[in-house]
Structure formats: C-alpha cells, structure tokens
C-alpha positions as CSV (number, residue, x, y, z in Angstrom):
1,M,0.0,0.0,0.0
2,T,1.5,3.4,-1.0
3,Q,2.2,5.7,1.8
4,R,0.4,9.1,1.5
5,K,2.8,11.9,1.2
6,I,2.1,15.2,2.9
7,K,3.3,18.8,2.5
8,T,6.3,18.5,4.8
9,T,9.6,18.2,2.9
10,L,12.8,16.7,4.2
11,G,14.3,20.2,4.3
12,D,11.4,21.4,6.5
13,C,11.8,18.5,8.8
14,L,15.6,19.2,9.2
15,K,15.0,22.8,10.0
16,K,12.4,21.9,12.6
17,L,14.7,19.3,14.2
18,E,17.6,21.7,14.3
19,K,15.5,24.3,16.1
20,T,14.2,21.7,18.6
21,F,17.7,20.2,19.3
22,K,19.1,23.7,20.0
23,K,16.3,24.4,22.5
24,T,16.8,21.2,24.5
25,G,20.4,21.9,25.4
26,M,21.6,18.6,24.0
27,H,25.3,17.9,23.7
28,F,26.9,17.0,20.4
29,G,30.2,15.3,20.3
30,H,29.7,11.8,19.1
31,G,30.0,12.1,15.3
32,T,28.5,15.6,15.0
33,D,29.2,18.9,16.8
34,N,26.1,20.9,16.0
35,A,22.3,20.6,15.9
36,W,22.0,20.7,12.1
37,D,24.4,17.8,11.5
38,E,22.8,15.8,14.3
39,A,19.4,16.3,12.6
40,V,20.9,15.3,9.2
41,Q,22.4,12.1,10.7
42,L,19.1,11.2,12.4
43,V,17.0,11.7,9.3
44,S,19.5,10.0,7.0
45,Y,19.3,6.9,9.2
46,V,15.5,6.8,9.2
47,L,15.3,7.4,5.4
48,D,18.3,5.2,4.7
49,L,20.1,8.0,2.8
50,P,23.7,7.6,1.8
51,P,26.2,10.0,3.4
52,D,26.8,11.7,0.1
53,A,23.2,12.2,-0.8
54,D,22.5,15.1,-3.2
55,R,20.9,18.3,-1.9
56,S,18.0,17.6,-4.1
57,V,16.7,15.2,-1.5
58,L,15.7,18.2,0.6
59,S,12.6,18.6,-1.5
60,H,11.5,15.1,-0.9
61,R,8.0,15.1,0.6
62,L,7.8,12.8,3.6
63,T,5.2,10.2,4.2
64,E,3.3,9.9,7.4
65,K,5.2,6.8,8.3
66,E,8.5,8.6,7.8
67,I,7.5,11.5,10.0
68,I,6.4,9.2,12.8
69,S,9.7,7.3,12.6
70,I,11.7,10.5,12.7
71,K,9.7,11.8,15.7
72,Q,10.1,8.6,17.6
73,L,13.8,8.6,17.2
74,S,14.3,12.3,17.9
75,D,12.1,12.1,21.0
76,E,14.2,9.2,22.3
77,R,17.4,11.2,21.6
78,I,16.0,14.2,23.5
79,Q,14.5,12.4,26.4
80,T,17.3,9.9,27.2
81,R,20.2,12.1,26.1
82,K,21.7,8.8,24.7
83,P,24.0,9.5,21.8
84,L,22.4,9.0,18.5
85,S,24.9,6.3,17.5
86,Y,23.8,4.1,20.4
87,L,20.2,4.5,19.3
88,T,20.9,3.6,15.7
89,H,23.9,1.3,16.3
90,R,25.8,3.1,13.6
91,A,28.8,5.4,13.7
92,W,30.9,6.9,11.0
93,F,34.7,7.0,10.7
94,M,36.5,8.0,7.6
95,R,33.1,8.1,5.8
96,R,32.7,4.4,6.6
97,S,29.9,2.9,8.8
98,F,30.6,0.9,11.9
99,Y,28.4,-1.0,14.3
100,V,28.5,0.4,17.8
101,D,26.7,-0.2,21.1
102,E,27.3,0.7,24.7
103,R,30.2,-1.8,25.0
104,V,32.4,0.5,23.0
105,L,33.3,4.2,22.6
106,I,31.5,5.8,19.7
107,S,33.9,5.9,16.7
108,R,35.7,9.2,16.6
109,S,39.3,10.2,16.4
110,L,41.6,12.9,15.2
111,F,43.5,10.2,13.3
112,A,41.0,9.8,10.4
113,E,42.8,12.5,8.4
114,W,46.3,11.0,9.1
115,I,45.2,7.5,8.2
116,E,43.9,8.8,4.9
117,R,47.3,10.4,4.3
118,Q,48.9,7.1,5.2
119,F,50.9,9.0,7.9
120,T,53.0,10.7,5.3
121,P,55.5,12.4,5.4
122,W,56.4,10.6,8.6
123,I,56.7,7.1,7.1
124,E,56.9,5.5,3.7
125,P,53.6,3.7,3.2
126,E,55.1,1.0,1.1
127,K,57.3,0.0,4.0
128,V,54.4,-0.4,6.4
129,H,53.8,-4.1,7.0
130,R,52.7,-4.4,10.6
131,I,50.4,-2.0,12.5
132,L,49.3,-2.1,16.1
133,D,46.1,-0.3,17.3
134,I,45.9,0.0,21.1
135,G,42.5,0.3,22.7
136,T,40.7,-0.7,19.5
137,G,37.1,-0.5,20.8
138,S,34.8,-0.8,17.8
139,G,37.9,-1.6,15.6
140,C,37.3,1.4,13.4
141,I,40.9,2.6,13.5
142,A,42.4,-0.9,12.9
143,I,40.0,-1.6,10.0
144,C,40.6,1.8,8.3
145,C,44.4,1.2,8.7
146,A,44.0,-2.2,7.0
147,L,42.0,-0.6,4.2
148,M,44.6,2.1,3.6
149,F,47.6,-0.2,3.9
150,L,46.7,-3.2,1.7
151,E,50.0,-5.0,2.3
152,A,49.9,-4.7,6.1
153,T,48.5,-6.8,8.9
154,V,47.0,-5.1,11.9
155,D,46.9,-6.3,15.6
156,A,44.0,-4.6,17.3
157,V,44.2,-4.9,21.1
158,D,41.7,-4.0,23.9
159,I,41.5,-4.9,27.6
160,S,37.7,-5.4,27.2
161,A,36.4,-8.7,25.9
162,D,33.1,-7.0,25.3
163,A,34.7,-4.4,23.1
164,L,36.5,-7.1,21.1
165,T,33.1,-8.8,20.5
166,V,31.9,-5.6,18.9
167,A,35.2,-5.2,17.0
168,Q,34.8,-8.7,15.7
169,K,31.4,-7.9,14.1
170,N,33.0,-5.0,12.3
171,V,36.0,-7.0,11.2
172,D,33.6,-9.6,9.8
173,D,31.5,-7.0,8.1
174,Y,34.6,-5.7,6.3
175,R,35.8,-9.2,5.6
176,L,39.3,-8.5,7.1
177,N,39.7,-11.5,9.3
178,D,42.8,-12.5,7.3
179,R,44.6,-9.2,8.1
180,V,43.1,-7.8,11.3
181,K,43.8,-9.8,14.4
182,L,41.9,-9.0,17.6
183,I,43.9,-9.6,20.9
184,Q,42.7,-9.1,24.4
185,S,45.5,-7.3,26.1
186,N,46.3,-4.5,28.6
187,C,48.4,-2.4,26.2
188,F,51.5,-4.5,25.3
189,E,51.0,-7.3,28.0
190,N,50.0,-10.1,25.6
191,L,52.1,-9.1,22.6
192,K,55.3,-10.6,23.8
193,N,58.2,-9.4,21.6
194,K,56.1,-8.3,18.6
195,K,57.3,-5.3,16.6
196,Y,55.5,-2.9,14.4
197,D,56.1,-0.2,11.8
198,V,53.2,1.9,13.2
199,I,51.7,1.9,16.7
200,I,48.5,4.0,16.9
201,S,46.3,4.6,19.9
202,N,43.3,6.6,21.0
203,P,43.4,5.5,24.7
204,P,41.4,6.6,27.7
205,Y,42.7,10.0,28.8
206,V,40.0,11.6,30.9
207,G,40.9,12.3,34.5
208,D,38.4,12.1,37.4
209,G,38.0,15.9,37.5
210,E,37.0,16.0,33.9
211,M,34.8,12.9,34.2
212,A,32.6,14.8,36.7
213,T,32.0,17.6,34.3
214,L,31.2,15.6,31.2
215,P,27.7,16.0,29.6
216,Q,25.2,13.2,30.2
217,E,25.7,11.8,26.7
218,Y,29.3,10.7,27.6
219,H,28.2,8.7,30.6
220,Y,26.5,6.2,28.3
221,E,30.0,5.3,27.0
222,P,32.0,2.6,28.9
223,K,34.0,4.3,31.6
224,L,36.9,1.9,30.9
225,A,37.2,3.5,27.5
226,L,37.2,7.1,28.8
227,R,38.8,7.3,32.2
228,A,42.4,6.8,33.2
229,D,44.2,7.2,36.5
230,E,47.0,9.7,37.1
231,D,45.0,12.7,35.9
232,G,44.1,10.8,32.8
233,L,47.6,9.9,31.7
234,A,48.1,6.4,33.2
235,I,47.8,4.6,30.0
236,V,49.6,7.2,28.0
237,R,52.6,6.7,30.3
238,V,52.6,3.0,29.7
239,I,52.5,3.5,26.0
240,L,55.3,6.0,26.1
241,K,57.4,3.6,28.2
242,E,56.9,0.5,26.2
243,A,56.3,1.6,22.6
244,G,60.0,2.0,21.7
245,K,60.6,-1.7,22.4
246,H,57.8,-2.7,20.0
247,L,58.7,-0.4,17.1
248,N,60.8,-1.4,14.1
249,K,63.6,0.9,13.1
250,N,62.1,4.0,11.5
251,G,58.7,3.1,13.0
252,I,56.3,5.7,14.5
253,L,54.0,6.1,17.5
254,L,50.8,8.1,17.3
255,V,48.7,8.8,20.4
256,E,45.6,10.9,20.9
257,V,45.4,12.9,24.2
258,G,42.6,15.4,23.4
259,D,43.0,18.6,25.4
260,G,46.1,17.3,27.2
261,I,48.7,19.1,25.1
262,E,49.7,21.5,27.8
263,K,49.7,18.8,30.5
264,M,51.8,16.5,28.4
265,E,54.4,19.2,27.7
266,K,54.6,20.1,31.3
267,I,55.0,16.6,32.6
268,F,57.4,15.5,29.8
269,P,59.4,18.6,28.9
270,H,62.3,16.5,27.6
271,I,60.2,14.7,25.0
272,P,60.1,16.3,21.5
273,F,56.4,15.7,20.8
274,V,55.3,16.5,17.2
275,W,51.7,17.7,17.5
276,L,49.8,16.7,14.4
277,D,48.0,19.5,12.6
278,Q,44.5,18.9,11.3
279,V,42.8,20.5,8.3
280,Y,40.1,21.8,10.6
281,G,42.5,23.2,13.1
282,E,42.0,20.7,15.9
283,E,45.0,19.4,17.9
284,G,45.5,16.8,20.4
285,A,47.5,13.9,18.9
286,F,51.2,13.5,19.0
287,L,53.8,11.6,17.0
288,L,57.1,10.2,18.0
289,T,59.6,8.1,16.1
290,Q,61.3,5.0,17.4
291,E,64.5,6.8,17.6
292,Q,63.0,9.6,19.7
293,L,61.3,7.2,22.0
294,N,64.5,5.1,22.7
295,K,66.5,8.3,23.2
296,N,64.1,10.2,25.5
297,I,62.2,7.5,27.4
298,T,63.9,5.8,30.3
C-alpha cells in the first residue's frame, strides 16, 4: 500500500529538528558537533540515505510513516540524552559505517585525516607491513588502517572482551579476518616481543575531575574507554614507556590525548612531541619516532 505523502519536505523537517535540538540543550560530540548535523544524521538513518546524498533530496515530501519514525527517534534522543549512534547502532569514521553499542566508545578520532594520508611524510607507506592499534574499541581505526595499507597486517588490542566482540562484528562486516587480528591485552602485555612499523592509539585520557564535568551523553559510554588514573595519563605513560621496544627501526608512534597538550608538555618537557596539525585546526594527537622514544624515554 502506497504511503500518503504530505506537504512537509525533508528540508522542512531538518530545520524543525535543528531548532528543537538547540532548544533542548543537548550535547553534540559523538560524530556531530552541532544541531543541524545531528538532525541530518538522524533523518538520514531513518530514510536510509547515503552520506553523500545530493541536496535535491531536501525537496522530498515525507510520508506519514517517515515523519512518525523521525519523531520517535528524535524524541528518544532528546528524552534519554543517549548519543544517536547508540540508538541507531551506527557510527561513521572516515566516511565508513561501523556497528557500535554501549560496550564501546563511539567511533571518533583525530587520526582519520592522518590514516587517509597514510601517515606521510612521517613514514613511507610501502614500508608499512605491521600496525598495532591499542584500545581498538569498535575496531574502526584498525579496520581503516587495513583498508589504507593493503599489504599490512593489523593487531587490534583491547583490555575489554566486550569491546572485542563488537570489533569482531565490524572486522567480519569488512571481511578483514585475514589481516586484522583481535587480541585481548592490557596495552602490550600479551604481545610478547612483537614489533610494528606503526603503533597508533586513542586511549582513555579523561581524569576524574574532567569525568565529573562531562555532559550526560558521555556517561553512556564505557567508563573503561574514557577514564584513566594519574589525571588521565596512566595509559599514555605505559604506551610511552613500552612503545619503543615494539617499534621497528624508522617506526612511528601516534597517540591521541585530546585537550592534554599543555599537560603533556609540562610533565614530559624533555620529549620532543610532534603535535599533528589537522585541516580543521584541531590538535590533540602527537607523533614520536622509534629513535625519539628510545632516546628520550627511560
């Protein structure tokens, strides 16, 4: 039976949603950073639109069923403050879709841009054969590294067995079981003497003080994936201490620390961090070479 279309267009719906989202005081930080983009993501999910849909879809007249579905999802987002990605079980990273639920952090990282660049000019892509992703969560970073470095194998480690279950679903979906290996490990603990050309990590780096100030949306995410001891730097310290032993000559380490740049430079003034620039001006991820690590970390 054909659904009756009414006068409301997709564009009208998005404008109304944006206005509603702004009024509610919702927080955006899980794939979007503003009310308009959140509305677009929600409506795109309900209507099953591709991420690169043409603007002509804005004139699409919605059916009653579509409007009801959009309202139900938007009401749940507003009332629960649960991140949209947990409601839809879909998150985007490097324009690719990944399954997520509350067992993992919602896919997001400053590294997307650098993975797309294949970490140049810091390393020669054709010489990258082994990659390690620490704290893989949904597996999005590990999977995208495998897709950008077709000759490389990737070890994706996480301390959480639940997280690895989610990552396995995504590895299966991308048919990468032959090149992405999931390992339950607290950082390097279960890696023995393995060495890599690239070690990359978006580890927990939120201290207790910051945890207490986070918007409600963040408290749906696993605390294990957000919080770290020692003012948020406990895991970063482990990575810095151990990474040099697990990097091949000319290998590189990349770690995201969010707003912790000033803190890192104060605590480790002797380490020559390279803070990676982003096209959109964000900072919060550093790079160190194997040589720098072995020279400056004791």
